[in-house]
N, C-alpha and C positions, 0 to 999 in steps of 0.2 A: 556548607550542609546548600544544596542547593534554592531557590527561589523564583519562584512560578510565577507569573502574576497573566491570569486570564482575562481581559477586555470586556464584557458580553455590555449591548445599549439600556440594560433593568442593571445588572449588577457586577461588581468584577470581585473573584474569584482566587483567591491564591492558598501555594498548594506551598512547604515543606518538605526538602523529599535528605535525604537519608540516602546514599545509594542507591537503591529502587526501590523506597520503601516511601509512601507521603506518610510526615511524624505527624505534622502540624498542618491546620490549615486555618481557614478564615474568608466570611464572607460579609462586602461590604457594597454597598449604593452605588452605584457611578454617576458620576459629575461629574459635567460638563465642565462644570466652571470652573473646579476645583486647580487649583495651580500646584507648578510641580514642586513649590516647600510645602501645600496642603498638603497634598499626598503625602509627603515624606516626614510630618507630622502625624498621619495616621500609622501608616505603615510602621514608622518606629514606635509606637506605642502599641501595635499590635506586639512588635518584636518580645518589648521590653516585659510586658508580662510575657512570656513562655519564660513555661524552666529551661526546655529541651535548649534555649539558646546559654544560660547561665556557660559555659564553660566549649560553646563552639561560637565559630564568628560566617558571614553567609559569606561561602567561597566564586558565588558564579548567579546572576536573575537571566532569566528568560524572560518576554513580555513577547505576549500577542494581545495585537485591540481591532473592534471591528466598529471603533468610534472613534476621528482622523484626531481633533483636540486632547482627548487623554492623550492618545498615543505619546501625543508633538511632548505634550507633559510628564508621559512615564519615560522619554527618554531623556529629560533635563535632568528632571529628577532620579537619575540611575544615571551621569555624571556626576551632577553634583557633589550627592552624598553614599556613594559606591562609586565612586572613581575608582577606587584599585581591586575590581570584581567586575571579573570582564561578563560584562555584557552582552546580551542575543536579541534580538528583537525581531519576528517575524513580517520579513520585507522581507519585496522582488531581491534576489541577488541572495541570502542565506541559500546554505542547502538546507532543501526538505528530504529527499530522495523521492518524489510523489509528484509523477508525471498531469498534469492540465488536461484533459483532451476535450476544454469548452471551444464555444465562438472565443468568447474573449475572456482569455485567464486570470486579467486582470479589475476581475469583478470579481470572482471567488474569492471570500473572504480568510483574509490568513487563521481562523480559527475552526475553518470546515477541510483546511491543509495539515491543518493540524490535530486535528482528529481522523484525517483516515490514516495520516502515520503510524496512529496509537492502535487503529482499530486492525489495520492489517498487521501490524508489528505483533499484539496481544491471539488477534483469534486467524491472519490468513486468510483472503478472500476467494474468491468477489465477500464482497460486504454492505449490509444497511446501514447506515450511523444515523438514527433520528435522536439530534438536539433537543428537546424540551428550554425551552428559552424563551424570549419578546416572540421571536418566532418558533414553528414544528418546522421541526428543516429536519430535510433528510436526503442522507447525501452519500449518489453510487459509488463505488470502487470499483472498477475488474479482479479479475485474478494470477495480474499482473501488479495489482497495486495505484490502481492510475484512476487516477477521479475527473467520470468520466459525468458525471450529470448532478445533480438537482431539485429539486422539490421545495417547496414551501408553502404553507398552511399560516394563517391564522395563532399564538399562541395563545395557552392555554387560561392565562391573567387578562389577553388584550381583550378575549372574551368573555369572559366576566365583566369586568371594567364600561360594554360595550352596552351589553345587557342591563346594568343598571343605568345606566345615564341614557340608552332609549327606552329604555321600561318603565311606565311612569308608578306601578306595581310589582316593576321590580328591583332589587336593592344585593348588595356583594356579599357573599357567604363567606362561609368555612370552609377551602372544598377541601374537604376529607366524599375517602366513600361512605353515602348514604346506606340507612340498613334493604332497597330492597330496590328494583330498577321500576319498577312501579309505584312514587312519591304519594305520603298521604298527609304532606303541608307543599307548603310555596316552597319552603328554604332546599327541603330537600328534591323536591319538582326537581333544580336549579342543580343540585349537586348532576342527580340523577342523570340530568342531560350531559355535565362536562365529563364527570367521569367516562359516562356509557359512549355518547358523542363524541371525543373524542383516539377510546380507546377502538372505539368503529370504524373512523379515518385513519391511525396510525396502520389498524388492518389491510383495512382496502389499497393503501395508498402502499403500501410494500408487497403484496403481494403483485403488485400489480409491477418494482422497480422486480423485483426476485426472476417472475417468469421474463426478461429482457435482458439480466444477467448474468441466468445460468437454468439449461433445460429442465432440471432438476432443485425443485427450493431447499428441499435438507442441504446440496453446495450451497447456499448463500447463510452467512452468517448474520441475524440480527442486531445488532448493537444500539442499547438506550444512554442517553448522560441527558444530564443538564439539568435544572435544581426545579422541576416541575416533574421527573420522569416519579416518582415513589409514587405520585398521585395511578398516571394509568398504564404502568409497567404491572403490574399484578392484572389486571384486565386489560390485557390487549394478546391476542395468545400464539402474536408474530416474535413477539423480545423474543431475542435468544438469551441474550449476558443485557445488566447490567452494570455498567463502568461509573460513577458519579467523580470519579477525576479522569475522563479519558481527555480529555486537554489539557491538564495537565500533564499527565507523563505524555501527551508528546510533546509538550514542548522540554521532559526533562529528555525526550531524543534524540527531542531539532537541537539542543543545546548542545549536545554528545559530539551530534555530529558536523560541530562550528565548530571547534574547540579543544575538538582531535581527547 
């Protein structure tokens, strides 16, 4: 089985593949203070509680991270505790098959390259990937599978935290769809602003990106992913596909490219 690990600023998502299927998954908080040994303890605890691993072993590991300090510990963890297993870390020198057409390709996060590969493999190009994470990231991929640019906006949870900290009478609320756009109380007013505000943000940016990618909007596939996607996807009219495991799928594809 292949273990895939996607480390972002807020959460770390782990997925277990049997062939092309995600058969198990977990999400834990990303903590830059965790050592390689602590990561191994958490990981072993998750793996040991899965009934799917009773008669199977980890045969490979694929890792990408947007947090350099965590990536270093993840690399050390895989060497110390999974030394006999092939491990692929997405970094310069690793074959991805995604040309990066940016002014400075080193500025592009590894997760964005991984997502671009997965999206074009699954749905073809051109496409736009909307990743609802710590930030709301928009990635543009050409018809030839080239990563050609990005847009970065505030994330849903960051926006809620900012409102709660700056407004004396505003508080953090449960992120769910309100009963109606026009709210009848303070809690639903915040929920409406977040849900429909981000849906409008997504639609506006996607329409502008799609206009630069292709002459016909119908030729552009818009793929949503990330932990915050379920909140907005049903309200954004431009989203074509919701793929929660997009990054994990991309890691599987990159692992296959680099191990044969």
